C-alpha positions in Angstrom: -0.6 -31.7 -21.6 0.6 -31.6 -25.2 1.7 -28.2 -26.6 -0.5 -26.6 -29.2 2.6 -25.5 -31.0 4.0 -27.9 -33.6 7.7 -26.8 -33.2 9.7 -24.9 -30.6 10.2 -22.1 -33.1 6.4 -21.6 -33.4 6.3 -20.8 -29.7 8.5 -17.7 -30.4 6.6 -16.3 -33.3 4.7 -13.1 -32.4 1.2 -12.6 -33.5 0.4 -9.7 -35.9 0.6 -6.3 -34.1 3.1 -7.5 -31.5 5.2 -6.6 -29.7 3.0 -3.8 -28.5 4.5 -0.3 -28.1 1.8 1.1 -25.8 2.2 1.5 -22.1 -0.4 0.7 -19.4 -0.3 4.3 -18.1 -3.8 4.6 -16.6 -5.7 2.6 -13.9 -8.4 1.7 -16.5 -5.8 0.2 -18.8 -4.2 -1.7 -15.9 -7.6 -3.0 -14.8 -8.6 -4.1 -18.3 -5.2 -5.8 -18.8 -5.3 -7.9 -15.6 -9.1 -8.8 -15.7 -10.4 -12.0 -17.1 -9.2 -15.6 -17.1 -6.1 -15.1 -19.2 -3.4 -12.4 -19.5 -2.0 -11.3 -22.9 1.8 -11.3 -23.4 2.4 -7.8 -24.9 5.6 -9.2 -26.5 4.0 -11.9 -28.7 0.2 -11.6 -28.2 -0.4 -15.1 -26.8 -2.6 -15.6 -23.7 -1.6 -17.3 -20.5 -2.8 -17.6 -16.9 0.6 -16.2 -15.7 3.5 -14.8 -17.6 6.6 -15.4 -15.4 7.8 -18.7 -16.9 6.7 -17.7 -20.4 8.8 -14.5 -20.3 11.9 -16.2 -19.1 11.8 -19.2 -21.4 10.4 -17.7 -24.6 11.5 -14.1 -24.5 14.5 -14.5 -22.2 13.2 -11.6 -20.2 12.9 -11.0 -16.5 9.4 -10.0 -15.2 10.8 -6.7 -13.9 12.1 -5.9 -17.4 8.6 -6.5 -18.8 7.1 -4.3 -16.0 9.5 -1.5 -16.9 8.8 -1.6 -20.6 5.0 -1.5 -20.2 4.8 0.7 -17.1 3.3 -2.0 -14.8 3.8 -1.2 -11.1 6.6 -3.3 -9.5 4.3 -4.9 -6.9 1.8 -6.2 -9.5 2.0 -10.0 -10.1 1.9 -10.9 -13.8 -1.1 -13.2 -13.5 -4.7 -12.9 -14.7 -7.5 -12.0 -12.2 -8.7 -15.6 -11.7 -5.2 -16.8 -10.9 -4.5 -13.9 -8.6 -7.8 -14.6 -6.7 -6.8 -18.3 -6.3 -3.4 -17.2 -4.9 -5.1 -14.7 -2.6 -7.4 -17.4 -1.2 -4.5 -19.8 -0.7 -2.5 -17.1 1.1 -5.4 -16.2 3.4 -5.8 -19.9 4.2 -2.1 -20.2 5.0 -2.3 -17.0 7.2 -5.2 -18.5 9.1 -3.2 -21.8 9.5 -0.1 -19.9 10.6 2.0 -21.3 7.8 2.5 -18.0 5.8 4.6 -15.1 6.9 2.5 -12.1 5.7 4.8 -9.6 7.3 7.9 -11.1 5.7 6.1 -11.0 2.3 5.3 -7.3 2.7 8.9 -6.5 3.8 10.1 -8.3 0.6 7.8 -6.2 -1.6 9.1 -3.0 0.2 12.7 -4.1 -0.6 11.7 -4.8 -4.2 10.5 -1.3 -5.0 13.0 0.6 -2.8 15.5 1.4 -5.5 13.3 1.3 -8.6 12.0 4.3 -10.5 8.3 5.2 -9.8 6.0 4.0 -12.6 3.9 6.8 -14.3 0.6 5.1 -13.5 1.3 5.5 -9.8 1.3 9.3 -10.3 -2.1 9.1 -12.0 -3.4 7.0 -9.1 -2.0 9.4 -6.5 -3.5 12.4 -8.3 -7.0 10.7 -8.4 -6.8 9.8 -4.8 -6.0 13.4 -3.8 -8.9 14.6 -5.9 -11.3 12.2 -4.2 -10.0 13.1 -0.7 -10.3 16.8 -1.4 -13.7 16.7 -3.0 -16.1 19.1 -1.4 -13.4 20.8 0.7 -12.7 24.5 0.2 -9.5 24.8 2.1 -11.0 26.8 5.0 -9.9 24.4 7.6 -6.3 24.5 6.5 -6.4 28.3 6.3 -7.8 28.4 9.9 -5.0 26.2 11.1 -2.4 28.4 9.6 -3.8 31.4 11.5 -3.7 29.5 14.8 -0.6 30.1 17.0 2.1 27.4 16.9 2.6 24.9 19.6 5.0 25.9 22.4 4.1 29.6 22.1 2.4 31.5 25.0 -0.5 32.2 22.7 -1.0 28.5 22.1 -0.9 27.8 25.9 -3.5 30.5 26.5 -5.8 29.0 23.8 -5.5 25.5 25.3 -6.4 26.8 28.8 -9.4 28.7 27.4 -11.0 25.6 25.9 -14.5 24.9 27.3 -13.6 21.3 28.2 -11.0 22.6 30.7 -13.5 24.5 32.8 -14.7 21.3 34.6 -11.2 20.1 35.1 -10.2 23.4 36.8 -12.9 22.7 39.4 -11.9 19.2 40.5 -8.2 19.0 39.7 -6.9 21.2 42.7 -8.7 18.9 45.2 -8.5 15.6 43.4 -5.7 14.1 45.5 -6.8 15.6 48.9 -7.3 12.7 51.3 -6.1 10.2 48.7 -2.9 8.3 48.1 -1.6 6.9 44.9 -1.5 3.1 44.9 1.8 1.3 44.6 0.6 -0.2 41.3 -0.2 3.2 39.9 3.2 4.6 40.9 4.9 1.6 39.3 3.0 2.0 36.1 3.8 5.7 35.9 7.5 5.6 37.0 8.7 2.0 36.7 9.5 1.5 40.4 7.6 0.9 43.6 7.1 3.5 46.3 8.6 1.1 48.9 11.9 1.2 46.9 12.2 4.9 47.3 
């Protein structure tokens, strides 16, 4: 397909108002930026389906440098929503066929973000998630837990023995094994060796 730009230099000319100085520092901005059939390069204002090759060839910039400048999370691919959906469908098909190592991909992403500074938008997302999780909770459960005795203390042991569900167990546990013998399989599962080897 022929290029719409007359000369190589025309490919490097930024549109008016670019490069952009604003960061994508909220989930709404991120969602709006990645939605649609094209993604705008915030360096020059031109629209593409994916930015990886464009950034390297035209702006001589690595994708992570672009993410750092505009506050895009490190694990976000620089593709529009339509292209991301196509890649997701392709990956799901490969997982179903057994030709795609999903676990290896996730391990790779974990390594990618391990030594990178946290993007500000992640803090906003975390704060919103906490608000949503804590909605309608008054903290009474946490306060009650703090008043309960700690595990390992005699008070905790007494509390565990006094639970209603232990009453029935107290009745049948003392006589449960009377007249019975543990099977060889049960002993092996519990201890790792057979009774006959004792």
